[in-house]
LOVEXRO-254634 format. One record per residue (C-alpha): x, y, z; residue number from 1; residue in three letters. Coordinates in nm, 4 decimals, padded with zeros to 6 digits. Layout:
# residues N
<rec <X Y Z> NUM "Ala">
...
//
This chain:
# residues 326
<rec <01.5623 -02.0852 -00.6269> 1 "Met">
<rec <01.4247 -02.3784 -00.4329> 2 "Gly">
<rec <01.1566 -02.3435 -00.1688> 3 "Lys">
<rec <01.3800 -02.4533 00.1182> 4 "Ser">
<rec <01.6473 -02.1940 00.0429> 5 "Ser">
<rec <01.3832 -01.9216 00.0091> 6 "Lys">
<rec <01.2210 -02.0270 00.3363> 7 "Asp">
<rec <01.5571 -02.0028 00.5101> 8 "Lys">
<rec <01.6302 -01.6641 00.3603> 9 "Arg">
<rec <01.2959 -01.5019 00.4407> 10 "Asp">
<rec <01.1248 -01.5860 00.7692> 11 "Ser">
<rec <00.8072 -01.3943 00.6836> 12 "Tyr">
<rec <00.7701 -01.5903 00.3602> 13 "Tyr">
<rec <00.7800 -01.9115 00.5641> 14 "Arg">
<rec <00.5499 -01.7769 00.8362> 15 "Leu">
<rec <00.2917 -01.6656 00.5796> 16 "Ala">
<rec <00.2589 -02.0225 00.4523> 17 "Lys">
<rec <00.2510 -02.1694 00.8025> 18 "Glu">
<rec <-00.0147 -01.9255 00.9261> 19 "Gln">
<rec <-00.2292 -01.9446 00.6139> 20 "Gly">
<rec <-00.1636 -01.6012 00.4637> 21 "Trp">
<rec <-00.1636 -01.5620 00.0871> 22 "Arg">
<rec <00.1479 -01.3434 00.0924> 23 "Ala">
<rec <00.4075 -01.2181 00.3381> 24 "Arg">
<rec <00.2670 -00.8666 00.2969> 25 "Ser">
<rec <-00.0044 -00.9597 00.5483> 26 "Ala">
<rec <00.2478 -00.9007 00.8268> 27 "Phe">
<rec <00.3050 -00.5457 00.7027> 28 "Lys">
<rec <-00.0596 -00.4534 00.7554> 29 "Leu">
<rec <-00.0673 -00.6328 01.0910> 30 "Leu">
<rec <00.2342 -00.4350 01.2117> 31 "Gln">
<rec <00.0907 -00.1092 01.0802> 32 "Leu">
<rec <-00.2318 -00.1785 01.2663> 33 "Asn">
<rec <-00.0445 -00.2551 01.5895> 34 "Ser">
<rec <00.1220 00.0863 01.5657> 35 "Gln">
<rec <-00.1668 00.3045 01.4456> 36 "Phe">
<rec <-00.4749 00.1048 01.5534> 37 "Asn">
<rec <-00.6145 00.1395 01.2018> 38 "Leu">
<rec <-00.9128 -00.0915 01.2522> 39 "Phe">
<rec <-01.0660 00.0851 01.5528> 40 "Ala">
<rec <-01.4372 00.1538 01.4917> 41 "Asp">
<rec <-01.4003 00.0505 01.1266> 42 "Val">
<rec <-01.6933 -00.1275 00.9584> 43 "Thr">
<rec <-01.6502 -00.0418 00.5873> 44 "Arg">
<rec <-01.3122 -00.0885 00.4191> 45 "Val">
<rec <-01.1904 -00.0732 00.0592> 46 "Val">
<rec <-00.8774 -00.2667 -00.0401> 47 "Asp">
<rec <-00.7303 -00.1370 -00.3660> 48 "Leu">
<rec <-00.4806 -00.3322 -00.5789> 49 "Cys">
<rec <-00.5740 -00.6232 -00.3574> 50 "Ala">
<rec <-00.4451 -00.9334 -00.5413> 51 "Ala">
<rec <-00.3489 -01.1917 -00.4273> 52 "Pro">
<rec <-00.5560 -01.0909 -00.1246> 53 "Gly">
<rec <-00.3336 -01.1014 00.1836> 54 "Ser">
<rec <-00.4462 -00.7609 00.3096> 55 "Trp">
<rec <-00.8090 -00.8575 00.2509> 56 "Ser">
<rec <-00.7382 -01.1718 00.4523> 57 "Gln">
<rec <-00.6178 -00.9598 00.7434> 58 "Val">
<rec <-00.9330 -00.7501 00.7234> 59 "Leu">
<rec <-01.1645 -01.0528 00.7120> 60 "Ser">
<rec <-00.9909 -01.2121 01.0128> 61 "Arg">
<rec <-00.9670 -00.8931 01.2196> 62 "Thr">
<rec <-01.2839 -00.6928 01.1597> 63 "Leu">
<rec <-01.6276 -00.7924 01.2961> 64 "Pro">
<rec <-01.8257 -01.0363 01.0769> 65 "Pro">
<rec <-02.0818 -00.7656 00.9998> 66 "Thr">
<rec <-01.8180 -00.5427 00.8364> 67 "Ser">
<rec <-01.8244 -00.4579 00.4665> 68 "Thr">
<rec <-01.4967 -00.5326 00.2869> 69 "Ile">
<rec <-01.4608 -00.4595 -00.0843> 70 "Val">
<rec <-01.1428 -00.5567 -00.2718> 71 "Ser">
<rec <-01.0482 -00.4296 -00.6180> 72 "Leu">
<rec <-00.7766 -00.5301 -00.8609> 73 "Asp">
<rec <-00.7155 -00.5450 -01.2325> 74 "Leu">
<rec <-00.6138 -00.9098 -01.1923> 75 "Gln">
<rec <-00.8621 -01.1823 -01.0964> 76 "Pro">
<rec <-00.8516 -01.2805 -00.7305> 77 "Met">
<rec <-00.9658 -01.6014 -00.5648> 78 "Thr">
<rec <-01.2684 -01.5235 -00.3418> 79 "Pro">
<rec <-01.2338 -01.4823 00.0331> 80 "Leu">
<rec <-01.5052 -01.5364 00.2953> 81 "Pro">
<rec <-01.6683 -01.2108 00.3964> 82 "Gly">
<rec <-01.4964 -01.0137 00.1180> 83 "Val">
<rec <-01.6509 -00.8767 -00.2013> 84 "Thr">
<rec <-01.3935 -00.9023 -00.4792> 85 "Thr">
<rec <-01.4203 -00.6859 -00.7907> 86 "Leu">
<rec <-01.2037 -00.6992 -01.1013> 87 "Gln">
<rec <-01.1916 -00.3332 -01.2001> 88 "Ala">
<rec <-00.9636 -00.0448 -01.2918> 89 "Asp">
<rec <-00.9230 00.2059 -01.0072> 90 "Ile">
<rec <-00.8641 00.4865 -01.2588> 91 "Thr">
<rec <-01.1784 00.4294 -01.4691> 92 "His">
<rec <-01.4847 00.6451 -01.3900> 93 "Pro">
<rec <-01.7181 00.3436 -01.4134> 94 "Ser">
<rec <-01.5477 00.1885 -01.1101> 95 "Thr">
<rec <-01.6814 00.4486 -00.8644> 96 "Leu">
<rec <-02.0562 00.3724 -00.8917> 97 "Pro">
<rec <-01.9770 -00.0001 -00.8828> 98 "Leu">
<rec <-01.7765 00.0453 -00.5642> 99 "Leu">
<rec <-02.0389 00.2638 -00.3992> 100 "Leu">
<rec <-02.3040 00.0070 -00.4824> 101 "Gln">
<rec <-02.1164 -00.2647 -00.2940> 102 "His">
<rec <-02.0591 -00.0252 -00.0046> 103 "Leu">
<rec <-02.4334 00.0210 00.0242> 104 "Gly">
<rec <-02.3976 00.3824 -00.0957> 105 "Asn">
<rec <-02.2316 00.4633 00.2366> 106 "Lys">
<rec <-01.8856 00.6182 00.2794> 107 "Pro">
<rec <-01.5901 00.4006 00.3738> 108 "Ala">
<rec <-01.4086 00.4300 00.7048> 109 "Asp">
<rec <-01.0732 00.3177 00.5656> 110 "Leu">
<rec <-00.9108 00.2753 00.2249> 111 "Val">
<rec <-00.5892 00.0735 00.1918> 112 "Ile">
<rec <-00.3632 00.0028 -00.1042> 113 "Ser">
<rec <-00.0601 -00.2258 -00.1296> 114 "Asp">
<rec <-00.0265 -00.1775 -00.5035> 115 "Gly">
<rec <00.3132 -00.1480 -00.6693> 116 "Ala">
<rec <00.4292 -00.1460 -01.0308> 117 "Pro">
<rec <00.6554 -00.4041 -01.1903> 118 "Asp">
<rec <00.9880 -00.2434 -01.1074> 119 "Val">
<rec <01.2321 -00.1774 -01.3887> 120 "Thr">
<rec <01.5467 -00.1187 -01.1849> 121 "Gly">
<rec <01.5504 00.2452 -01.2937> 122 "Leu">
<rec <01.4852 00.4020 -00.9557> 123 "His">
<rec <01.3634 00.7419 -01.0741> 124 "Asp">
<rec <01.1173 00.5795 -01.3130> 125 "Leu">
<rec <00.9976 00.3283 -01.0522> 126 "Asp">
<rec <00.9446 00.6034 -00.7947> 127 "Glu">
<rec <00.7467 00.8124 -01.0426> 128 "Tyr">
<rec <00.5215 00.5241 -01.1496> 129 "Ile">
<rec <00.4630 00.4290 -00.7860> 130 "Gln">
<rec <00.3694 00.7884 -00.6975> 131 "Ser">
<rec <00.1193 00.7925 -00.9846> 132 "Gln">
<rec <-00.0299 00.4640 -00.8638> 133 "Leu">
<rec <-00.0584 00.6084 -00.5134> 134 "Leu">
<rec <-00.2310 00.9202 -00.6466> 135 "Leu">
<rec <-00.4716 00.7042 -00.8466> 136 "Ala">
<rec <-00.5594 00.5152 -00.5272> 137 "Ala">
<rec <-00.5904 00.8458 -00.3400> 138 "Leu">
<rec <-00.8188 00.9875 -00.6071> 139 "Asn">
<rec <-01.0606 00.6976 -00.5678> 140 "Leu">
<rec <-01.0263 00.7112 -00.1894> 141 "Ala">
<rec <-01.1342 01.0762 -00.1777> 142 "Thr">
<rec <-01.4528 00.9783 -00.3610> 143 "Cys">
<rec <-01.5586 00.7181 -00.1033> 144 "Val">
<rec <-01.3986 00.8186 00.2302> 145 "Leu">
<rec <-01.6033 00.9688 00.5095> 146 "Lys">
<rec <-01.4778 01.2805 00.6910> 147 "Pro">
<rec <-01.2240 01.1650 00.9471> 148 "Gly">
<rec <-01.1511 00.8445 00.7553> 149 "Gly">
<rec <-00.8095 00.6905 00.6977> 150 "Gly">
<rec <-00.5925 00.6046 00.3998> 151 "Phe">
<rec <-00.2916 00.3694 00.3905> 152 "Val">
<rec <-00.0814 00.3105 00.0802> 153 "Ala">
<rec <00.2589 00.1872 -00.0282> 154 "Lys">
<rec <00.5127 00.4504 -00.1283> 155 "Ile">
<rec <00.8692 00.4506 -00.2552> 156 "Phe">
<rec <01.0899 00.6908 -00.0602> 157 "Arg">
<rec <01.2637 00.8818 -00.3337> 158 "Gly">
<rec <01.4076 01.2255 -00.3910> 159 "Arg">
<rec <01.0736 01.3995 -00.4483> 160 "Asp">
<rec <00.8579 01.2048 -00.2038> 161 "Val">
<rec <00.8089 01.5210 00.0044> 162 "Ala">
<rec <00.5893 01.6598 -00.2745> 163 "Ile">
<rec <00.3524 01.3644 -00.2400> 164 "Val">
<rec <00.3514 01.4074 00.1385> 165 "Phe">
<rec <00.2582 01.7741 00.0925> 166 "Ala">
<rec <-00.0410 01.6853 -00.1245> 167 "Gln">
<rec <-00.1577 01.4216 00.1207> 168 "Leu">
<rec <-00.1248 01.6743 00.4025> 169 "Arg">
<rec <-00.3698 01.9003 00.2164> 170 "Cys">
<rec <-00.6351 01.6290 00.2514> 171 "Leu">
<rec <-00.5584 01.4708 00.5894> 172 "Phe">
<rec <-00.4922 01.6030 00.9372> 173 "Asp">
<rec <-00.2012 01.3651 01.0014> 174 "Arg">
<rec <00.0399 01.2073 00.7537> 175 "Val">
<rec <00.3056 00.9608 00.8696> 176 "Thr">
<rec <00.5632 00.7552 00.6812> 177 "Cys">
<rec <00.5897 00.4084 00.8380> 178 "Ala">
<rec <00.8259 00.1175 00.7807> 179 "Lys">
<rec <00.7022 -00.2212 00.9113> 180 "Pro">
<rec <00.9644 -00.4624 01.0415> 181 "Arg">
<rec <00.8485 -00.7188 00.7849> 182 "Ser">
<rec <00.9455 -00.4783 00.5054> 183 "Ser">
<rec <01.3062 -00.5347 00.4044> 184 "Arg">
<rec <01.5385 -00.2622 00.5223> 185 "Gly">
<rec <01.7255 -00.2768 00.1934> 186 "Ser">
<rec <01.4068 -00.1728 00.0088> 187 "Ser">
<rec <01.2931 00.1863 -00.0470> 188 "Ile">
<rec <00.9394 00.0660 00.0189> 189 "Glu">
<rec <00.7453 00.2307 00.2997> 190 "Ala">
<rec <00.3822 00.3048 00.3778> 191 "Phe">
<rec <00.2094 00.6376 00.4145> 192 "Val">
<rec <-00.0536 00.6394 00.6904> 193 "Val">
<rec <-00.3032 00.9252 00.6543> 194 "Cys">
<rec <-00.5495 00.9903 00.9363> 195 "Glu">
<rec <-00.8379 01.2345 00.9666> 196 "Gly">
<rec <-00.9671 01.2899 00.6146> 197 "Tyr">
<rec <-01.0498 01.6604 00.5953> 198 "Ser">
<rec <-01.0578 01.7959 00.2383> 199 "Pro">
<rec <-01.0292 02.1711 00.1828> 200 "Pro">
<rec <-01.3365 02.3795 00.1228> 201 "Ala">
<rec <-01.4423 02.3671 -00.2387> 202 "Gly">
<rec <-01.2571 02.0443 -00.3161> 203 "Phe">
<rec <-01.4692 01.8118 -00.5316> 204 "Lys">
<rec <-01.3217 01.4621 -00.5815> 205 "Pro">
<rec <-01.3798 01.3072 -00.9207> 206 "Ser">
<rec <-01.2361 01.0303 -01.1327> 207 "Leu">
<rec <-01.2990 01.2478 -01.4381> 208 "Glu">
<rec <-01.0370 01.5011 -01.3235> 209 "Thr">
<rec <-00.7841 01.2903 -01.1298> 210 "Pro">
<rec <-00.5282 01.4236 -00.8889> 211 "Leu">
<rec <-00.1699 01.4664 -01.0034> 212 "Gly">
<rec <00.1579 01.5994 -00.8820> 213 "Leu">
<rec <00.0586 01.9419 -01.0143> 214 "Gly">
<rec <-00.2833 01.9545 -00.8469> 215 "Ala">
<rec <-00.3711 02.2793 -00.6724> 216 "Lys">
<rec <-00.5782 02.3131 -00.3581> 217 "Phe">
<rec <-00.7527 02.6160 -00.2104> 218 "Pro">
<rec <-00.5283 02.8378 -00.0019> 219 "Glu">
<rec <-00.7654 02.8117 00.2941> 220 "Ser">
<rec <-00.6524 02.4548 00.3609> 221 "Arg">
<rec <-00.2795 02.5384 00.3745> 222 "Arg">
<rec <-00.1583 02.5628 00.7362> 223 "Pro">
<rec <00.0204 02.8802 00.8344> 224 "Ser">
<rec <00.3832 02.8824 00.9375> 225 "Gly">
<rec <00.2969 02.9531 01.3014> 226 "Arg">
<rec <00.0502 02.6648 01.3131> 227 "Asp">
<rec <00.3139 02.4349 01.1686> 228 "Lys">
<rec <00.5667 02.5320 01.4327> 229 "Glu">
<rec <00.3250 02.4640 01.7162> 230 "Glu">
<rec <00.1840 02.1355 01.5868> 231 "Glu">
<rec <00.3381 01.8041 01.6984> 232 "His">
<rec <00.2641 01.4511 01.5910> 233 "Leu">
<rec <00.3245 01.0988 01.7204> 234 "Val">
<rec <00.6000 01.0583 01.9816> 235 "Asp">
<rec <00.6652 01.4323 01.9890> 236 "Gly">
<rec <00.7851 01.4465 01.6268> 237 "Val">
<rec <00.7378 01.7935 01.4807> 238 "Lys">
<rec <00.6016 01.8608 01.1344> 239 "Glu">
<rec <00.8329 02.0494 00.9004> 240 "Val">
<rec <00.7208 02.2392 00.5929> 241 "Glu">
<rec <00.9837 02.3465 00.3411> 242 "Leu">
<rec <00.9250 02.6291 00.0958> 243 "Arg">
<rec <01.1480 02.6850 -00.2027> 244 "Glu">
<rec <01.2675 03.0382 -00.2742> 245 "Ala">
<rec <01.1873 03.1818 -00.6158> 246 "Glu">
<rec <01.4897 03.2920 -00.8130> 247 "Gly">
<rec <01.7396 03.0575 -00.6484> 248 "Gly">
<rec <01.8687 02.9867 -00.3004> 249 "Glu">
<rec <01.9782 03.3498 -00.2415> 250 "Asp">
<rec <01.6357 03.4944 -00.3122> 251 "Ser">
<rec <01.4360 03.6403 -00.0231> 252 "Asp">
<rec <01.1013 03.5672 -00.1910> 253 "His">
<rec <00.9440 03.2389 -00.0862> 254 "Val">
<rec <00.7122 03.0582 -00.3256> 255 "Ser">
<rec <00.3825 02.8978 -00.2322> 256 "Arg">
<rec <00.4930 02.5552 -00.3515> 257 "Glu">
<rec <00.5580 02.3550 -00.0352> 258 "Ala">
<rec <00.7224 02.0262 00.0447> 259 "Arg">
<rec <00.6246 01.8367 00.3558> 260 "Tyr">
<rec <00.8576 01.6177 00.5613> 261 "Ile">
<rec <00.6388 01.3520 00.7226> 262 "Ala">
<rec <00.7379 01.1880 01.0521> 263 "Pro">
<rec <00.9008 00.8480 01.0033> 264 "Phe">
<rec <00.8077 00.5589 01.2320> 265 "Ile">
<rec <00.9384 00.2020 01.2399> 266 "Ala">
<rec <00.6559 -00.0466 01.3124> 267 "Cys">
<rec <00.6850 -00.3883 01.4707> 268 "Gly">
<rec <00.8251 -00.5280 01.7925> 269 "Asp">
<rec <01.2014 -00.5740 01.8157> 270 "Leu">
<rec <01.1417 -00.9338 01.9212> 271 "Ser">
<rec <00.9880 -01.0128 01.5818> 272 "Glu">
<rec <01.1867 -01.1499 01.2912> 273 "Phe">
<rec <01.4193 -00.9208 01.1009> 274 "Asp">
<rec <01.3236 -00.9397 00.7333> 275 "Ser">
<rec <01.6870 -00.8892 00.6257> 276 "Asp">
<rec <01.8346 -01.1524 00.8584> 277 "Ala">
<rec <01.8859 -01.5228 00.7955> 278 "Thr">
<rec <01.7522 -01.7756 01.0453> 279 "Tyr">
<rec <01.7994 -02.1504 01.0770> 280 "Ala">
<rec <01.4976 -02.3560 00.9772> 281 "Leu">
<rec <01.3120 -02.5209 01.2673> 282 "Pro">
<rec <01.3753 -02.8916 01.3147> 283 "Glu">
<rec <01.0121 -02.9721 01.4044> 284 "Val">
<rec <00.6777 -02.8071 01.3343> 285 "Asp">
<rec <00.4091 -02.7055 01.5839> 286 "Glu">
<rec <00.2883 -03.0670 01.5995> 287 "Phe">
<rec <00.6282 -03.2082 01.6873> 288 "Gly">
<rec <00.6744 -03.3599 01.3426> 289 "Gln">
<rec <00.9783 -03.3135 01.1213> 290 "Lys">
<rec <00.9536 -02.9730 00.9605> 291 "Trp">
<rec <00.8723 -02.9672 00.5887> 292 "Lys">
<rec <00.8455 -02.6770 00.3503> 293 "Ser">
<rec <00.4871 -02.5907 00.2580> 294 "Lys">
<rec <00.3504 -02.4746 -00.0733> 295 "Asp">
<rec <00.2127 -02.1202 -00.1064> 296 "Pro">
<rec <-00.1464 -02.0802 00.0108> 297 "Ile">
<rec <-00.2627 -01.9113 -00.3079> 298 "Gln">
<rec <-00.0603 -01.9540 -00.6292> 299 "Pro">
<rec <-00.0925 -01.6712 -00.8845> 300 "Pro">
<rec <-00.4287 -01.6833 -01.0624> 301 "Thr">
<rec <-00.3124 -01.5034 -01.3767> 302 "Ala">
<rec <00.0671 -01.4669 -01.3780> 303 "Pro">
<rec <00.2198 -01.2733 -01.6679> 304 "Pro">
<rec <00.4275 -01.5765 -01.7662> 305 "Tyr">
<rec <00.1239 -01.8050 -01.7999> 306 "Lys">
<rec <00.0830 -01.7413 -02.1740> 307 "Thr">
<rec <00.4520 -01.8114 -02.2394> 308 "Ala">
<rec <00.4324 -02.1427 -02.0547> 309 "Leu">
<rec <00.1232 -02.2475 -02.2490> 310 "Glu">
<rec <00.2907 -02.1618 -02.5800> 311 "Met">
<rec <00.5980 -02.3588 -02.4811> 312 "Arg">
<rec <00.3862 -02.6581 -02.3856> 313 "Arg">
<rec <00.2070 -02.6519 -02.7207> 314 "Gln">
<rec <00.5392 -02.6435 -02.9033> 315 "Leu">
<rec <00.6422 -02.9701 -02.7498> 316 "Gly">
<rec <00.8079 -02.9626 -02.4137> 317 "Gly">
<rec <00.9910 -02.7817 -02.1419> 318 "Gly">
<rec <01.3406 -02.7597 -02.2935> 319 "Gly">
<rec <01.4738 -02.5215 -02.5535> 320 "Ser">
<rec <01.4537 -02.8044 -02.8045> 321 "Gly">
<rec <01.0770 -02.7583 -02.8143> 322 "Gly">
<rec <01.1054 -02.4013 -02.9370> 323 "Leu">
<rec <01.1161 -02.3285 -03.3108> 324 "Pro">
<rec <01.4575 -02.2543 -03.4536> 325 "Lys">
<rec <01.5156 -01.9119 -03.6113> 326 "Pro">
//
């Protein structure tokens, strides 16, 4: 698809190039911050699964110059001013001491993650892989976050997402599911915003024993039913905890396995662009000149198709005639 048609289809894609962002996902973090004020009193931030670096860009432009920003990704990332970029695996135990070293051996105020797997189109599989990626980011976050710190990560809203919310609620005082206006409404993508890091007594974070969907936490951290009924969150939304009955729906015995329904909030002003709408391209740019489509700010540094293109070039050209016949 040509650049002009893509620009016309997606206003945030066009705005990202015009405003110098590496990806349209920068607007998602900006809209989340406008709703939750994520960057208040924040001086040390970790950006996980950071490539190509749009969220790190937002951090470097928004936070004070003296802030410490560390970005991690398996893929190489072009450097950014004021940002320490590391090519590392967030699930490997050797990553933790490396990260703490660049944080000055001080805990982080905020950990963010915009990581997502290469979707397969099989929704149940995609949701499961995404939940595992989120838990991997959470596992590393628990090792570096200070008490009261925050955690923001992408999540796919699927059938069993309440289980993930319940685990996050065991570690944070407030858990909210947010949908920025720049995130397409047709997508199951959303973001979980966790505030007030408060792990249960006896919880010891470690990359050696990572968290999983079956992780158990001490009973002392589980809120009682009465506390849940009295507690309210943003905009008067009440928390709801669901417990499944053992022995079927007709059983009177309630199990200790809980699901948590997090409040859902739409972020972004209604006057901003709708990511699912189509808008006419502007006739002139901000300088009064005829509008022209711009190239992306940061092309992929190591795209998965790079090897295939190099092999095709070595075989003699861009058409199918350059490929060897079977």
